[in-house]
C-alpha positions as CSV (number, residue, x, y, z in Angstrom):
1,M,0.1,0.0,0.2
2,A,1.2,3.6,-0.9
3,Y,-0.3,6.9,0.3
4,S,-1.9,7.1,-3.2
5,E,-4.0,4.1,-2.1
6,F,-5.5,5.4,1.2
7,D,-8.9,7.2,1.5
8,L,-10.0,9.1,4.6
9,A,-11.6,5.7,6.3
10,D,-8.3,4.0,5.9
11,V,-6.6,6.4,7.8
12,A,-9.0,6.8,10.5
13,S,-9.2,3.1,11.1
14,K,-5.4,2.1,10.5
15,F,-3.8,4.9,12.5
16,D,-6.7,5.7,15.1
17,V,-7.1,9.2,13.6
18,A,-10.5,11.2,14.5
19,V,-11.6,13.2,11.5
20,N,-13.1,16.3,12.3
21,D,-14.6,19.0,9.9
22,H,-13.7,22.8,10.6
23,P,-15.9,25.6,9.7
24,D,-12.9,28.0,9.2
25,L,-9.4,26.5,10.2
26,F,-7.6,29.5,9.6
27,A,-9.9,32.2,10.8
28,G,-8.1,35.5,11.4
29,V,-5.0,34.6,9.4
30,A,-3.8,37.5,7.4
31,G,-3.6,37.5,3.8
32,A,-0.4,37.9,1.9
33,P,-0.1,39.0,-1.8
34,L,1.9,37.1,-4.5
35,S,4.9,38.6,-5.3
36,P,4.5,40.6,-8.5
37,P,6.4,38.8,-10.9
38,V,4.7,35.5,-9.8
39,A,1.2,37.4,-9.9
40,G,2.1,38.4,-13.5
41,L,3.4,35.0,-14.4
42,L,0.2,33.3,-13.2
43,R,-2.0,35.5,-15.5
44,L,-0.1,34.3,-18.2
45,Y,0.0,30.5,-16.9
46,F,-3.3,30.1,-15.7
47,P,-5.2,30.1,-19.3
48,L,-2.4,27.8,-20.6
49,A,-3.0,25.3,-17.6
50,I,-6.6,25.2,-18.1
51,A,-6.2,24.9,-21.9
52,N,-3.8,22.0,-21.6
53,G,-6.3,20.1,-18.9
54,T,-3.6,18.1,-17.5
55,E,-2.4,17.4,-13.8
56,K,1.3,17.9,-15.0
57,A,0.2,21.5,-16.5
58,R,-1.6,22.4,-13.4
59,S,1.5,21.2,-11.4
60,E,4.0,23.1,-13.3
61,L,2.1,26.1,-14.0
62,L,0.0,26.8,-11.0
63,I,0.9,25.1,-7.8
64,A,4.9,24.9,-8.2
65,P,4.9,28.9,-8.6
66,V,2.9,29.6,-5.8
67,L,4.9,27.4,-3.5
68,A,8.1,28.8,-4.5
69,D,6.8,32.1,-4.1
70,A,5.9,31.4,-0.3
71,R,9.5,29.9,0.0
72,E,10.9,33.3,-1.6
73,Q,8.7,35.6,0.8
74,L,10.4,33.7,3.7
75,G,13.9,34.6,2.3
76,R,14.3,30.9,1.5
77,R,14.5,29.7,5.0
78,V,12.2,26.9,4.3
79,S,12.7,24.2,1.7
80,L,10.5,23.0,-1.3
81,F,10.7,19.3,-2.8
82,S,8.8,18.3,-5.9
83,G,8.1,14.6,-6.4
84,W,10.2,13.3,-3.6
85,D,10.0,9.6,-2.5
86,F,9.2,9.9,1.4
87,V,9.6,6.4,2.9
88,V,8.8,6.2,6.4
89,D,7.1,3.0,7.3
90,R,6.8,0.5,4.4
91,A,5.2,-2.0,6.6
92,K,2.4,0.4,7.6
93,G,2.1,1.7,3.8
94,L,3.5,5.1,4.4
95,N,5.8,5.2,1.6
96,G,5.3,6.6,-1.7
97,V,6.0,9.6,-4.0
98,C,4.9,13.1,-2.4
99,D,3.8,15.7,-4.9
100,Y,5.4,18.4,-2.6
101,V,7.2,18.7,0.7
102,L,7.5,21.6,2.8
103,C,10.4,22.2,5.5
104,R,11.2,24.4,8.0
105,S,15.0,24.4,7.0
106,P,16.6,26.0,4.4
107,Q,18.7,23.0,3.0
108,Q,17.6,21.4,-0.2
109,E,19.5,18.4,-0.1
110,F,17.1,16.0,1.8
111,I,14.0,16.3,3.7
112,T,13.8,17.5,7.1
113,A,11.5,17.6,10.1
114,P,9.2,19.2,10.5
115,V,7.3,18.9,7.2
116,A,4.3,20.0,5.5
117,V,2.7,18.1,2.5
118,V,0.9,19.3,-0.6
119,V,-1.2,16.6,-2.7
120,E,-2.1,17.5,-6.0
121,A,-5.9,16.5,-6.8
122,K,-6.2,13.9,-9.5
123,N,-8.9,14.8,-11.9
124,E,-9.2,18.0,-10.0
125,N,-11.3,16.0,-7.2
126,I,-10.4,17.7,-4.0
127,K,-12.6,15.6,-1.8
128,G,-10.7,12.4,-3.4
129,G,-7.1,13.7,-2.5
130,L,-7.8,14.0,1.3
131,G,-7.2,10.3,2.1
132,Q,-3.7,10.5,0.5
133,C,-2.7,13.8,2.1
134,A,-3.8,12.4,5.5
135,A,-1.8,9.5,5.1
136,E,1.3,11.6,4.1
137,M,0.7,13.7,7.0
138,V,0.6,10.8,9.4
139,A,3.8,10.0,7.9
140,A,5.2,13.5,8.3
141,R,4.0,13.1,12.1
142,L,6.2,10.0,12.6
143,F,8.9,11.4,11.0
144,N,8.9,14.6,13.0
145,E,8.5,12.2,16.4
146,R,11.4,10.4,15.3
147,A,13.5,13.7,14.8
148,G,12.5,14.9,18.0
149,T,9.8,17.6,17.4
150,G,6.7,15.5,17.9
151,A,5.0,18.3,19.5
152,D,4.5,20.0,16.3
153,S,1.3,20.0,14.4
154,V,1.3,18.9,10.7
155,F,-0.2,20.8,8.0
156,G,-1.3,19.4,4.5
157,C,-3.1,20.7,1.5
158,V,-4.9,19.4,-1.6
159,T,-5.2,21.3,-4.6
160,S,-6.2,21.3,-8.2
161,G,-4.1,24.3,-8.9
162,N,-7.1,26.9,-8.5
163,V,-8.8,25.0,-5.7
164,W,-6.9,24.7,-2.3
165,R,-7.9,23.0,0.7
166,F,-6.2,22.9,4.2
167,L,-5.7,20.2,7.0
168,R,-4.4,20.2,10.5
169,L,-3.1,17.0,12.0
170,A,-2.5,17.6,16.0
171,G,-1.9,14.2,17.7
172,T,-4.5,11.8,16.3
173,D,-7.1,14.9,15.6
174,L,-7.1,15.6,11.8
175,H,-9.1,19.0,11.2
176,I,-10.2,19.6,7.6
177,D,-10.9,23.1,6.6
178,Q,-14.5,23.3,5.2
179,K,-13.4,26.5,3.3
180,E,-12.1,26.2,-0.2
181,Y,-9.5,29.0,-1.4
182,Y,-9.5,29.9,-4.8
183,L,-6.6,31.1,-6.8
184,T,-8.3,33.4,-9.0
185,T,-10.2,34.7,-6.3
186,H,-8.3,34.4,-3.2
187,P,-4.7,34.4,-3.8
188,D,-3.8,36.2,-0.8
189,A,-5.6,33.7,1.8
190,I,-3.7,30.9,0.1
191,V,-0.3,32.6,0.3
192,G,-1.1,34.0,3.7
193,I,-1.9,30.6,5.1
194,L,1.3,29.0,3.6
195,L,3.3,31.5,5.1
196,H,1.4,31.4,8.6
197,I,2.2,27.4,8.3
198,L,5.8,27.8,7.5
199,R,6.9,30.3,9.7
200,G,6.6,27.9,12.6
201,P,4.7,26.5,15.6
202,A,4.2,30.0,17.2
203,A,2.1,31.5,14.5
204,A,0.7,28.2,13.1
205,G,-0.7,27.0,16.8
206,K,-2.8,30.5,16.8
207,A,-4.9,28.9,13.8
208,A,-6.2,26.2,15.8
């Protein structure tokens, strides 16, 4: 079994995770604009990504620029990994390739704790990607615990490129934000949440 084979029911039963809907997981988090260069690129990229209609196009033209911009806005003090194999516990099925992994460390040579994960929704099905994202978050929690940072919450996101939905795993409680943010209409909210998460537990804890 790999991350992509999990659904939410699997994660709940196999890892004793309590799934909770949250009406507004990041209420009060301030928005932050995309940098002007990336905002300009996305105006060019968005219609191209939609015209292509493929996951690869959405990943390269929409998701990656937003994540890279968040990293840049934080002075490259965080790292961004795309398409990396994240093997934490094969026996439990916690293995496979993650679409994106974000770490609170500036080095780009290997994944370090603590981590956050971003899953690209397959066929633009946000709900269908929640199980994969939750499984990767459980793996990230275990990874962090082994590194001695188990007190941190783990954050995740499922996105189609345009639609972004965020999750938080605190202990065995998985909170799924019921709000969906659209890159076309809420870019500041998306970037603000990403920055909030990546700045660390002192900031991210306030959103609970």
